[in-house]
C-alpha positions as CSV (number, residue, x, y, z in Angstrom):
1,M,-23.3,-29.5,14.0
2,M,-21.6,-30.4,10.6
3,I,-22.4,-28.6,7.7
4,K,-23.3,-31.0,5.0
5,V,-21.5,-29.5,1.8
6,G,-22.5,-30.7,-1.5
7,V,-19.9,-30.2,-4.3
8,Y,-21.3,-29.1,-8.2
9,G,-18.8,-29.4,-10.5
10,G,-16.4,-32.4,-8.8
11,T,-14.3,-33.6,-11.6
12,G,-12.9,-30.3,-12.2
13,R,-9.4,-29.0,-11.4
14,V,-10.5,-27.0,-8.3
15,G,-13.4,-29.4,-7.8
16,K,-11.2,-32.0,-7.0
17,L,-9.2,-30.1,-4.5
18,L,-12.1,-28.8,-3.2
19,I,-12.9,-32.8,-2.1
20,E,-9.8,-33.1,-0.9
21,D,-10.0,-30.0,1.4
22,L,-13.4,-30.9,3.1
23,R,-11.5,-33.8,4.4
24,C,-9.4,-32.0,6.3
25,D,-12.1,-29.7,7.7
26,E,-13.6,-30.8,10.8
27,S,-16.6,-28.1,10.6
28,V,-17.7,-29.2,7.5
29,G,-18.2,-32.8,5.6
30,L,-18.9,-33.6,2.0
31,S,-22.5,-35.2,1.7
32,C,-22.9,-35.5,-2.0
33,V,-21.5,-34.7,-5.4
34,F,-23.2,-33.8,-8.8
35,V,-21.4,-35.3,-12.0
36,R,-23.0,-35.6,-15.4
37,N,-21.0,-38.8,-15.9
38,E,-18.8,-40.9,-14.0
39,L,-16.4,-39.6,-11.1
40,E,-12.8,-40.4,-12.0
41,F,-11.1,-40.8,-8.8
42,A,-12.1,-43.2,-5.5
43,I,-14.4,-41.4,-2.7
44,E,-15.9,-41.9,0.5
45,P,-18.9,-45.0,0.6
46,S,-21.3,-42.8,2.5
47,V,-20.9,-39.8,-0.1
48,L,-23.7,-39.5,-2.7
49,V,-22.2,-39.2,-6.4
50,T,-25.4,-38.4,-8.7
51,N,-26.3,-36.5,-11.5
52,D,-30.1,-36.1,-10.4
53,L,-30.2,-32.7,-9.3
54,D,-33.1,-33.0,-6.8
55,S,-31.2,-35.9,-4.8
56,F,-28.1,-33.6,-5.1
57,L,-30.0,-30.7,-3.6
58,N,-31.9,-32.8,-0.8
59,A,-28.4,-34.0,0.3
60,C,-26.6,-31.2,1.5
61,D,-26.4,-28.0,3.3
62,V,-25.1,-25.7,0.7
63,V,-23.7,-26.1,-3.0
64,I,-20.6,-25.4,-3.8
65,D,-20.1,-24.3,-7.1
66,F,-17.2,-24.9,-9.5
67,S,-18.5,-25.8,-13.0
68,L,-19.5,-24.2,-16.5
69,P,-22.3,-21.8,-17.3
70,E,-24.3,-23.7,-18.7
71,A,-24.8,-26.3,-15.7
72,T,-24.6,-23.4,-13.1
73,Q,-27.5,-22.0,-14.8
74,A,-29.5,-25.6,-14.6
75,L,-28.6,-25.3,-10.7
76,L,-29.7,-21.6,-10.5
77,E,-33.3,-23.1,-12.2
78,K,-33.3,-26.1,-10.2
79,S,-33.0,-24.3,-7.0
80,L,-35.9,-21.9,-7.5
81,K,-38.0,-25.0,-6.6
82,T,-35.4,-26.5,-4.1
83,P,-33.9,-23.3,-2.2
84,K,-30.1,-24.3,-0.9
85,P,-27.7,-21.6,0.0
86,L,-25.1,-21.3,-3.4
87,V,-21.6,-20.4,-3.5
88,I,-20.5,-19.9,-7.5
89,A,-17.4,-19.7,-8.6
90,T,-18.3,-20.0,-12.6
91,T,-17.3,-17.6,-14.5
92,G,-17.9,-17.0,-18.2
93,L,-22.0,-16.1,-16.7
94,N,-24.0,-14.3,-19.3
95,A,-26.6,-11.8,-18.8
96,H,-29.2,-14.2,-18.4
97,Q,-27.5,-16.4,-15.9
98,F,-26.7,-13.1,-14.1
99,N,-30.5,-12.2,-13.8
100,L,-31.6,-15.5,-13.2
101,M,-28.5,-15.6,-10.2
102,A,-30.3,-12.6,-8.8
103,Q,-33.8,-13.7,-9.1
104,A,-33.0,-17.0,-7.3
105,S,-31.4,-14.9,-4.7
106,E,-34.7,-13.4,-3.3
107,S,-35.5,-17.1,-2.2
108,M,-32.0,-18.1,-0.9
109,P,-28.6,-17.2,0.1
110,I,-26.0,-16.6,-2.8
111,L,-22.5,-15.6,-2.5
112,Y,-21.1,-15.6,-5.9
113,A,-17.5,-14.4,-6.8
114,T,-15.3,-14.6,-9.5
115,N,-12.3,-15.4,-7.3
116,M,-12.2,-16.7,-4.2
117,S,-8.6,-16.0,-2.7
118,L,-8.5,-13.6,0.2
119,G,-5.6,-11.8,-1.5
120,V,-7.7,-11.0,-5.0
121,A,-10.9,-9.5,-2.6
122,I,-8.2,-6.9,-1.3
123,L,-6.9,-6.2,-4.5
124,S,-10.2,-5.3,-5.6
125,K,-10.8,-3.0,-2.9
126,L,-7.4,-1.4,-3.2
127,V,-8.1,-1.1,-6.6
128,E,-11.0,0.9,-6.2
129,Q,-9.0,3.0,-3.8
130,A,-6.2,3.8,-6.2
131,S,-8.4,4.8,-9.4
132,R,-10.3,7.0,-7.5
133,A,-7.0,8.7,-5.6
134,L,-4.8,8.2,-8.5
135,E,-7.1,10.9,-11.3
136,G,-5.3,11.2,-14.8
137,F,-3.3,7.7,-14.6
138,D,-3.7,5.4,-17.2
139,I,-4.8,2.2,-16.2
140,E,-4.6,-1.0,-18.0
141,I,-5.1,-4.6,-16.1
142,V,-3.4,-7.7,-17.2
143,E,-4.3,-11.5,-16.6
144,M,-2.4,-14.7,-17.3
145,H,-3.8,-18.1,-17.1
146,H,-2.9,-21.3,-18.3
147,K,-4.2,-22.7,-21.7
148,H,-7.0,-24.5,-21.2
149,K,-8.7,-21.7,-19.7
150,K,-11.7,-21.3,-21.5
151,D,-13.1,-17.8,-21.0
152,A,-11.2,-14.5,-21.8
153,P,-10.7,-11.8,-19.8
154,S,-10.7,-13.6,-16.6
155,G,-13.6,-13.3,-14.5
156,T,-11.2,-11.7,-11.7
157,A,-9.8,-9.2,-14.4
158,L,-13.1,-7.6,-15.3
159,T,-14.2,-7.7,-11.3
160,L,-11.2,-5.9,-11.0
161,A,-11.9,-3.5,-13.8
162,E,-15.2,-2.7,-12.6
163,S,-13.5,-2.1,-9.1
164,A,-11.4,0.6,-11.3
165,A,-14.5,1.9,-12.9
166,K,-16.1,2.3,-10.0
167,G,-13.4,4.2,-8.8
168,R,-14.1,6.8,-11.1
169,E,-17.7,6.6,-11.3
170,L,-17.6,5.1,-14.7
171,D,-19.7,2.6,-16.8
172,L,-16.9,0.3,-17.4
173,D,-19.3,-1.2,-20.8
174,K,-18.6,2.3,-22.5
175,V,-14.5,2.3,-21.6
176,R,-13.5,-1.0,-21.8
177,I,-11.1,-2.6,-24.5
178,S,-10.0,-5.6,-24.8
179,G,-7.3,-5.5,-27.8
180,R,-5.1,-3.5,-29.7
181,N,-4.6,-3.7,-33.5
182,G,-3.6,-1.5,-36.4
183,N,-3.4,2.5,-36.2
184,I,-6.0,2.5,-34.0
185,G,-4.8,6.4,-32.5
186,E,-4.1,7.7,-29.0
187,R,-5.5,6.1,-26.0
188,T,-8.2,7.6,-24.7
189,K,-8.5,9.5,-21.5
190,D,-11.1,7.1,-19.6
191,E,-10.4,4.0,-21.2
192,I,-9.5,0.9,-19.1
193,A,-7.8,-2.3,-21.0
194,V,-8.4,-5.5,-20.0
195,M,-5.9,-8.0,-21.8
196,A,-5.5,-11.7,-21.4
197,L,-2.3,-13.8,-21.9
198,R,-2.8,-17.7,-21.9
199,G,0.2,-20.4,-21.8
200,G,1.4,-23.6,-20.2
201,D,-0.4,-24.1,-16.5
202,I,-0.1,-21.1,-14.8
203,V,-2.6,-20.8,-12.1
204,G,-3.6,-17.3,-12.1
205,R,-1.7,-13.6,-12.0
206,H,-3.4,-10.2,-12.7
207,T,-1.6,-7.1,-12.9
208,V,-3.4,-3.6,-12.6
209,G,-1.2,-1.1,-13.6
210,F,-2.0,3.1,-13.1
211,Y,0.6,4.7,-15.2
212,N,1.4,8.5,-15.8
213,E,4.2,10.9,-16.9
214,G,7.3,10.4,-14.6
215,E,5.8,7.5,-12.8
216,F,3.6,4.3,-12.4
217,L,1.9,2.0,-9.4
218,E,1.0,-1.8,-10.2
219,L,-0.4,-3.6,-7.7
220,N,-0.1,-7.8,-8.3
221,H,-1.7,-10.8,-7.5
222,T,-0.4,-14.1,-8.2
223,A,-1.9,-17.5,-7.4
224,T,0.8,-20.6,-7.0
225,S,-2.5,-22.9,-6.2
226,R,-5.8,-23.5,-7.1
227,H,-6.0,-24.7,-3.1
228,T,-6.5,-20.8,-2.9
229,F,-9.8,-21.4,-4.2
230,S,-11.4,-24.3,-3.1
231,K,-10.2,-23.1,0.7
232,G,-11.6,-19.7,0.0
233,S,-14.7,-21.6,-1.2
234,L,-15.0,-23.3,1.9
235,R,-14.7,-20.2,4.2
236,A,-17.5,-18.6,2.3
237,S,-20.0,-21.6,2.6
238,K,-19.4,-21.5,6.7
239,W,-20.3,-17.6,6.6
240,L,-23.4,-18.3,3.9
241,V,-25.4,-20.9,5.6
242,T,-25.9,-18.4,8.5
243,Q,-27.3,-15.7,5.8
244,P,-31.0,-14.7,4.8
245,S,-32.0,-14.8,1.2
246,G,-29.8,-12.4,-0.7
247,L,-26.9,-11.7,-3.1
248,Y,-23.7,-11.6,-1.5
249,T,-20.0,-11.2,-2.5
250,I,-16.8,-12.4,-0.9
251,S,-16.1,-9.1,0.2
252,D,-19.1,-9.6,2.2
253,C,-17.9,-12.6,3.8
254,L,-14.9,-11.5,4.9
255,G,-16.2,-7.9,6.4
256,L,-14.8,-5.8,3.9
257,E,-17.5,-3.3,2.9
């Protein structure tokens, strides 16, 4: 039976591509789109376009969310009353919104990922392994995105930093820095730097470097199309609808744990 997908954030960059990709996948179908204002492009008349969350949730089997933090919060709050599998790819969430997600996952399956691409999922695993193996190497992370991106560092960069910290059993909040300026002294031993660059129309580029005296290793991922994210979220949605309540990652979906 075809899975009915609801797109939350259908007017965003990835949301529009997700609607396109749904037309090409026979195992899933677009059933509804949630928009705050008006949809600025044509869509099949059978698809529900609404700004009412109750109607939206009742019209789909699974929700894919590429929106903004405040919109994701509203979705999670409403889902507590109308549980629904949720694939959430919104970045820039605060502590309250993460806590709300954890609470909601007790009554529905939720997959949260800062990046839906297979390549980044593999990169995250490699970063953890390299961090553990390359003891004593300095870790520097640089991310590049288009000039319209609102949050910095990117959610993906922070996820990679978490993987690096996990490899060395460090608390990222205690060792992460996101800027250097002035006479700040030498680099500390456990420091994990996460730097953000913004410009033009760069889809996304992340480099995790391990630097030592005499050698260095850099692991790099470059997204050349946002379809990478939309197609990854579709794969996640097909997997999530068969799962029990809980909070999942893209690694769970891909069997990388």
